C-alpha positions as CSV (number, residue, x, y, z in Angstrom):
1,M,1.5,-37.9,6.2
2,P,0.6,-35.2,3.7
3,A,-1.3,-32.1,5.0
4,R,-5.1,-32.2,4.6
5,T,-6.6,-29.1,3.0
6,T,-9.1,-28.1,5.6
7,N,-11.3,-25.0,5.8
8,F,-8.9,-23.9,8.6
9,R,-5.9,-24.2,6.4
10,T,-7.6,-22.5,3.4
11,T,-8.8,-19.6,5.5
12,V,-5.5,-19.0,7.1
13,Q,-3.7,-19.1,3.7
14,E,-6.3,-16.8,2.1
15,R,-5.8,-14.2,4.9
16,R,-2.0,-14.7,4.7
17,W,-1.8,-15.3,8.5
18,T,1.5,-16.3,9.8
19,Y,1.6,-18.0,13.2
20,E,2.3,-14.6,14.7
21,A,-0.5,-12.9,12.9
22,F,-2.9,-15.7,13.8
23,C,-2.0,-15.3,17.5
24,I,-3.0,-11.6,17.3
25,Q,-6.4,-12.6,15.9
26,W,-6.7,-15.4,18.4
27,K,-6.0,-13.1,21.4
28,R,-8.6,-10.6,20.2
29,A,-11.2,-13.3,19.7
30,C,-10.4,-14.7,23.2
31,E,-10.9,-11.3,24.8
32,E,-14.1,-10.4,22.9
33,L,-15.6,-13.8,23.6
34,A,-14.7,-13.6,27.3
35,E,-16.4,-10.2,27.5
36,R,-19.5,-11.3,25.5
37,D,-20.0,-14.5,27.5
38,R,-18.8,-13.0,30.8
39,D,-16.4,-15.9,31.2
40,P,-12.9,-14.5,32.1
41,R,-11.3,-18.0,31.5
42,L,-11.8,-17.6,27.8
43,A,-9.5,-14.5,27.7
44,T,-6.4,-16.7,28.3
45,V,-7.1,-19.8,26.1
46,P,-3.6,-20.6,24.8
47,M,-2.5,-21.0,21.2
48,S,0.9,-22.7,20.8
49,R,3.0,-23.0,17.7
50,R,2.7,-26.8,17.9
51,T,-1.1,-26.6,17.9
52,F,-1.1,-24.1,15.0
53,D,1.2,-26.3,12.9
54,R,-0.9,-29.4,13.7
55,W,-4.1,-27.7,12.6
56,M,-2.4,-26.4,9.4
57,K,-1.6,-30.1,8.6
58,G,-5.2,-31.2,9.4
59,D,-3.8,-33.3,12.3
60,L,-6.5,-33.4,15.0
61,T,-7.2,-35.9,17.7
62,E,-10.6,-37.8,17.5
63,R,-12.2,-35.7,20.2
64,G,-11.0,-32.4,18.5
65,P,-10.0,-29.2,20.3
66,R,-10.7,-28.8,24.0
67,P,-14.1,-27.2,24.8
68,D,-12.9,-23.7,25.5
69,T,-10.5,-23.8,22.5
70,A,-13.4,-25.0,20.3
71,R,-15.5,-22.0,21.5
72,V,-12.8,-19.6,20.4
73,V,-12.4,-21.3,17.1
74,E,-16.1,-21.0,16.4
75,Y,-16.1,-17.4,17.3
76,L,-13.1,-16.5,15.2
77,F,-14.2,-18.4,12.1
78,G,-17.9,-17.9,12.4
79,M,-18.8,-21.6,11.9
80,P,-19.0,-24.8,13.9
81,V,-15.7,-26.3,14.9
82,G,-16.4,-29.4,12.9
83,Q,-16.8,-27.4,9.7
84,V,-13.6,-25.4,10.4
85,F,-11.6,-28.6,10.4
86,A,-13.5,-30.4,7.7
87,R,-11.9,-30.8,4.3
88,A,-12.2,-27.7,2.2
89,D,-14.5,-29.5,-0.3
90,E,-16.8,-31.0,2.3
91,G,-20.0,-29.5,3.6
92,P,-20.7,-28.8,7.3
93,A,-19.9,-31.7,9.6
94,E,-22.9,-33.3,11.3
95,E,-22.5,-32.9,15.1
96,P,-25.0,-33.2,17.9
97,D,-24.6,-29.5,18.8
98,H,-24.7,-28.3,15.1
99,A,-28.0,-26.6,15.5
100,E,-26.9,-24.8,18.6
101,A,-23.7,-23.6,16.8
102,V,-25.8,-22.3,13.9
103,R,-28.1,-20.5,16.4
104,R,-25.1,-18.8,18.1
105,R,-23.7,-17.8,14.7
106,L,-27.0,-16.3,13.6
107,E,-27.5,-14.5,16.9
108,G,-24.0,-13.0,16.5
109,T,-24.8,-11.9,12.9
110,L,-28.1,-10.2,14.0
111,T,-26.7,-8.5,17.0
112,S,-23.2,-7.4,16.0
113,G,-23.1,-7.6,12.2
114,H,-22.1,-10.5,10.0
115,I,-18.4,-9.8,10.5
116,N,-17.1,-9.8,14.0
117,E,-14.4,-7.6,15.6
118,A,-11.7,-10.2,14.9
119,G,-12.7,-10.2,11.2
120,L,-12.5,-6.4,11.0
121,A,-9.1,-6.5,12.8
122,S,-8.0,-9.0,10.1
123,W,-9.0,-6.6,7.3
124,E,-7.3,-3.7,9.1
125,E,-4.1,-5.8,9.2
126,T,-4.5,-6.8,5.5
127,V,-4.8,-3.1,4.5
128,A,-1.8,-2.2,6.6
129,W,0.2,-5.0,5.0
130,H,-0.6,-3.8,1.5
131,G,0.5,-0.3,2.6
132,R,3.9,-1.6,3.7
133,A,4.2,-3.8,0.7
134,T,4.1,-0.7,-1.7
135,R,7.6,0.1,-0.4
136,F,9.3,-3.0,-1.6
137,R,7.1,-5.3,-3.7
138,P,7.0,-5.2,-7.5
139,E,4.0,-3.4,-8.9
140,G,2.7,-6.4,-10.8
141,D,2.6,-8.5,-7.6
142,L,0.9,-5.7,-5.7
143,L,-1.8,-5.3,-8.3
144,R,-2.6,-9.0,-8.3
145,D,-2.9,-9.2,-4.5
146,L,-4.8,-6.0,-4.3
147,R,-7.4,-7.1,-6.9
148,R,-7.9,-10.4,-5.0
149,D,-8.4,-8.7,-1.6
150,L,-10.6,-6.0,-3.1
151,D,-12.9,-8.7,-4.5
152,A,-13.2,-10.3,-1.1
153,L,-13.8,-6.9,0.6
154,S,-16.5,-6.2,-1.9
155,R,-18.3,-9.5,-1.0
156,A,-18.1,-8.5,2.7
157,L,-19.7,-5.2,1.9
158,D,-22.5,-6.9,0.0
159,E,-23.4,-8.9,3.2
160,R,-25.6,-7.6,6.0
161,Q,-23.4,-5.6,8.5
162,S,-23.8,-3.4,11.5
163,L,-23.5,0.3,10.9
164,G,-20.1,0.4,12.7
165,A,-18.7,-2.6,10.7
166,M,-20.0,-1.1,7.4
167,R,-18.2,2.2,8.1
168,R,-14.9,0.4,8.9
169,L,-15.2,-1.8,5.8
170,T,-15.9,1.3,3.7
171,R,-12.8,3.0,5.0
172,F,-10.8,-0.1,4.2
173,S,-12.2,0.0,0.7
174,A,-11.2,3.7,0.3
175,Q,-7.6,2.9,1.4
176,M,-7.3,-0.2,-0.9
177,A,-8.7,1.7,-3.9
178,G,-6.2,4.4,-3.2
179,L,-3.4,1.9,-3.2
180,M,-4.6,0.6,-6.5
181,S,-4.4,4.1,-7.9
182,L,-0.9,4.6,-6.5
183,V,0.4,1.4,-8.1
184,L,-1.2,2.1,-11.4
185,V,0.4,5.6,-11.4
186,R,3.8,4.0,-10.9
187,Q,3.1,1.8,-13.9
188,G,2.1,4.8,-16.0
189,D,-1.6,3.8,-16.4
190,D,-3.1,7.2,-15.8
191,H,-6.6,6.2,-17.0
192,Q,-7.1,3.3,-14.7
193,A,-5.4,5.2,-11.8
194,S,-8.0,8.0,-12.2
195,A,-10.9,5.4,-12.3
196,W,-9.7,3.9,-9.0
197,L,-9.3,7.3,-7.4
198,R,-13.0,8.0,-8.2
199,V,-13.9,4.9,-6.3
200,A,-11.6,5.8,-3.4
201,R,-13.1,9.3,-3.1
202,V,-16.6,8.0,-3.0
203,A,-15.7,5.4,-0.3
204,A,-13.8,8.0,1.7
205,E,-16.8,10.3,1.7
206,E,-19.1,7.5,2.7
207,A,-16.7,6.5,5.6
208,A,-16.7,10.2,6.8
209,D,-13.1,9.8,7.8
210,S,-11.1,13.1,7.4
211,D,-7.7,11.4,7.7
212,V,-8.6,9.0,4.8
213,R,-10.0,11.8,2.8
214,A,-6.8,13.8,3.1
215,W,-4.7,10.8,2.1
216,I,-6.9,10.1,-0.9
217,L,-6.7,13.8,-2.0
218,A,-2.9,13.6,-1.7
219,E,-2.9,10.4,-3.9
220,G,-5.0,12.3,-6.4
221,A,-2.5,15.1,-6.5
222,Y,0.2,12.5,-7.0
223,A,-1.7,11.1,-10.0
224,L,-2.2,14.5,-11.5
225,F,1.5,15.4,-11.1
226,Y,2.7,12.3,-13.0
227,S,0.0,12.7,-15.7
228,G,1.5,16.2,-16.3
229,D,-1.3,18.3,-14.9
230,L,0.9,20.4,-12.6
231,T,-1.6,23.2,-11.9
232,G,-4.3,20.6,-11.0
233,A,-1.7,18.7,-8.8
234,A,-0.8,21.8,-6.9
235,R,-4.5,22.7,-6.3
236,A,-5.4,19.1,-5.2
237,A,-2.3,19.0,-2.9
238,R,-3.3,22.3,-1.3
239,R,-6.8,21.0,-0.7
240,A,-5.5,17.9,1.0
241,Q,-3.7,20.1,3.5
242,T,-6.9,21.8,4.6
243,V,-9.2,18.8,5.0
244,S,-8.6,18.4,8.7
245,A,-7.6,20.8,11.5
246,Q,-5.5,18.0,13.0
247,P,-2.1,16.8,11.5
248,T,-2.6,14.1,9.0
249,V,-0.4,11.8,6.8
250,G,-2.3,13.2,3.8
251,A,-1.2,16.7,4.6
252,A,2.4,15.6,5.1
253,L,2.3,13.8,1.7
254,A,0.6,16.6,-0.1
255,A,2.8,19.6,0.9
256,P,6.0,18.3,-0.8
257,L,3.9,17.2,-3.8
258,E,2.7,20.8,-4.1
259,A,6.3,22.0,-3.8
260,R,7.3,19.6,-6.6
261,A,4.6,20.9,-8.9
262,H,5.5,24.5,-8.3
263,A,9.2,23.7,-8.8
264,V,8.6,22.1,-12.2
265,M,6.5,25.2,-13.2
266,G,9.5,27.4,-12.0
267,D,7.8,29.1,-9.1
268,R,10.6,29.1,-6.5
269,R,8.7,31.2,-3.9
270,E,5.6,28.9,-3.8
271,A,7.9,25.8,-3.9
272,E,9.9,26.9,-0.9
273,A,6.7,27.8,1.0
274,A,5.3,24.4,0.4
275,L,8.5,22.7,1.5
276,G,8.2,24.7,4.8
277,R,4.7,23.4,5.3
278,A,6.0,19.9,4.6
279,E,8.7,20.2,7.3
280,R,6.1,21.4,9.8
281,A,3.6,18.7,8.9
282,L,6.1,16.0,9.4
283,A,7.2,17.4,12.8
284,H,3.6,16.7,14.0
285,L,3.5,13.0,12.9
286,H,4.4,10.2,15.3
287,G,4.2,6.4,15.6
288,D,2.5,4.5,12.7
289,D,2.1,7.8,10.8
290,T,5.9,7.8,10.1
291,S,6.1,4.1,9.3
292,E,7.6,2.8,6.0
293,S,4.2,2.4,4.4
294,A,2.0,4.1,1.8
295,F,0.0,5.2,4.8
296,G,2.9,6.9,6.5
297,Y,5.4,9.7,5.8
298,N,8.9,10.1,7.2
299,E,12.1,12.0,6.8
300,A,13.5,9.7,4.1
301,Q,10.6,10.6,1.9
302,L,10.7,14.3,2.7
303,R,14.4,14.5,1.8
304,F,13.7,12.6,-1.4
305,H,11.0,15.1,-2.3
306,Q,13.1,18.1,-1.1
307,G,15.9,17.0,-3.4
308,N,13.5,16.7,-6.3
309,V,12.2,20.2,-5.7
310,L,15.7,21.7,-5.5
311,T,16.8,19.8,-8.6
312,H,13.9,21.3,-10.6
313,L,14.8,24.7,-9.2
314,G,18.4,24.2,-10.3
315,Q,19.9,24.4,-6.8
316,T,22.2,21.5,-7.3
317,D,24.3,21.9,-4.1
318,R,21.3,21.9,-1.8
319,A,19.7,19.2,-3.9
320,R,22.7,16.9,-3.4
321,E,22.6,17.3,0.4
322,A,19.0,16.3,0.5
323,Q,19.6,13.4,-1.9
324,Q,22.5,12.0,0.2
325,R,20.5,12.3,3.3
326,A,17.5,10.5,1.7
327,L,19.8,7.6,0.5
328,Q,21.2,7.2,4.0
329,L,17.7,6.9,5.4
330,Y,16.0,4.7,2.8
331,P,16.2,0.9,3.2
332,A,18.2,-0.9,0.5
333,D,15.1,-2.8,-0.7
334,E,13.1,0.3,-1.6
335,H,14.2,0.2,-5.2
336,L,11.7,2.6,-6.7
337,D,12.4,5.7,-4.6
338,R,16.1,5.1,-4.4
339,A,16.3,4.9,-8.2
340,L,14.3,8.2,-8.5
341,I,16.6,9.9,-6.0
342,E,19.6,8.7,-8.1
343,L,18.0,9.9,-11.3
344,D,17.6,13.4,-9.7
345,A,21.3,13.2,-8.8
346,A,22.1,12.5,-12.5
347,A,19.9,15.5,-13.4
348,C,22.1,17.6,-11.1
349,L,25.2,16.4,-13.0
350,L,23.6,17.5,-16.3
351,L,22.6,20.9,-14.9
352,D,26.2,21.4,-13.7
353,G,27.5,20.8,-17.3
354,E,28.7,17.2,-16.8
355,A,26.7,15.6,-19.6
356,D,28.8,12.5,-20.0
357,A,28.7,11.7,-16.3
358,A,24.9,12.3,-16.2
359,A,24.3,9.9,-19.2
360,D,26.6,7.2,-17.6
361,S,24.9,7.5,-14.3
362,T,21.4,7.3,-15.8
363,A,22.3,4.2,-17.8
364,E,23.9,2.5,-14.8
365,I,20.8,3.2,-12.6
366,L,18.6,1.5,-15.2
367,R,20.9,-1.4,-15.6
368,K,21.2,-2.2,-11.9
369,L,17.5,-1.8,-11.2
370,P,15.7,-5.2,-10.9
371,A,13.6,-5.7,-14.1
372,Q,10.3,-5.9,-12.1
373,H,10.9,-2.4,-10.7
374,R,11.5,-0.7,-14.0
375,S,8.1,1.0,-13.7
376,G,6.5,3.7,-15.8
377,I,7.6,6.6,-13.7
378,I,11.2,5.4,-13.8
379,L,11.2,5.4,-17.6
380,T,9.4,8.7,-17.7
381,R,12.1,10.3,-15.5
382,A,14.9,8.7,-17.6
383,C,13.3,9.9,-20.8
384,Q,13.1,13.4,-19.3
385,L,16.9,13.2,-18.8
386,E,17.3,12.1,-22.3
387,G,15.4,15.1,-23.5
388,L,17.6,17.4,-21.4
389,L,20.7,15.8,-22.9
390,L,19.3,16.5,-26.4
391,S,18.8,20.1,-25.5
392,T,22.6,20.5,-24.9
393,L,24.2,17.8,-27.2
394,P,23.6,16.6,-30.7
395,S,21.8,13.3,-31.1
396,S,25.0,11.7,-32.6
397,S,27.0,12.4,-29.5
398,R,28.3,9.5,-27.4
399,P,26.3,10.3,-24.2
400,V,23.0,10.5,-26.1
401,R,23.7,7.3,-28.2
402,M,24.8,5.4,-25.1
403,L,21.7,6.3,-23.0
404,R,19.4,5.6,-26.0
405,G,21.0,2.2,-26.3
406,V,19.9,1.4,-22.7
407,L,16.5,3.1,-22.9
408,A,15.3,1.7,-26.3
409,P,14.9,-1.9,-25.2
410,L,13.0,-0.9,-22.1
411,Q,10.7,1.3,-24.0
412,Q,10.0,-1.4,-26.5
413,H,9.3,-3.9,-23.8
414,T,6.9,-1.5,-22.1
415,A,5.1,-0.8,-25.4
416,A,4.7,-4.5,-26.1
417,D,3.4,-5.1,-22.6
418,H,0.7,-2.4,-23.0
419,E,-0.3,-3.8,-26.4
420,G,-0.7,-7.2,-24.8
421,K,-3.1,-5.7,-22.2
422,A,-5.2,-3.8,-24.8
423,P,-8.8,-5.1,-25.3
């Protein structure tokens, strides 16, 4: 029998809940409901994989879920159980206790905010998922999903919420807007990245969360760095390191970014000092703060950034050590950062006088990179290498012609893509 598209199925799919993720939300709802109703039995209402699969197919018995299960369903979804399992295009099911269900829902809205703890936990999980996805998903897919979830988050903020719920939703908004900026920087869209950063900064201030503020400032420094404002990037990165007296991911992100800006400007002393601060900041991070996520910072990233600093300073031997360590630590599916590390290694070859090898390596990096990951900053870095080649070799030389042959189609494709998006 084909699956019925119920409100349950639609909601689960919209929130991208796997069975495992649903069980987390279910457990939280059970515990909160047990505490609210002072009924310890509700804390252990089971949820099996078989039940979940049946509900996703719209396959219910005539009497529906058991009474305790129905209570948890109503608490989790904020609507009568009959409506949860009604077809997605149907209105609320008429049940004898419908008025009572509405009363309980209204009471919950008035006393604890329209969105309950399970809903807030779901948003927290969604934000965390997007943070992890920045490490492996193509930028186009990330932007599409971020826009969709930001729209839903905006609607939640428009509704009446408790003060605590509003603050958490505002923090989530700051993080999501910051992620939008990060992805747009990768695509080379500086204007839109700056616009989203403004939104992120406002939301972070409203949320009064120093950790998020530090992270947003670090993302702002990142955007300035890739737009070419090195002095502004160094200044913003330094500010991100002073927002909180406690260790933050934002500070750990910002210190190596400051080092990179100083290195490009040729200030070895300031670059080395910032790298030292980066090492100390990372040493104070633990747990989720070192996860493979946009909201984390770990040794793999630090070695990548250290290698980039040393490359710009012309210390190729030290740079190679950092690059090799970074590539050992990075997962194979983190295409963007691995490609940037390899491009730094190609720059080291060029600095050491091996122009042919540098050109060959750069071309190979671009060829093997999946098309969806050939982002703006990858092409920017490759074009910088092309410029360095031209400073040492004539434009008619084999290395320059070979690299241009690989770069030209990618640049044309990017230009055509930008024209297609123009208003």
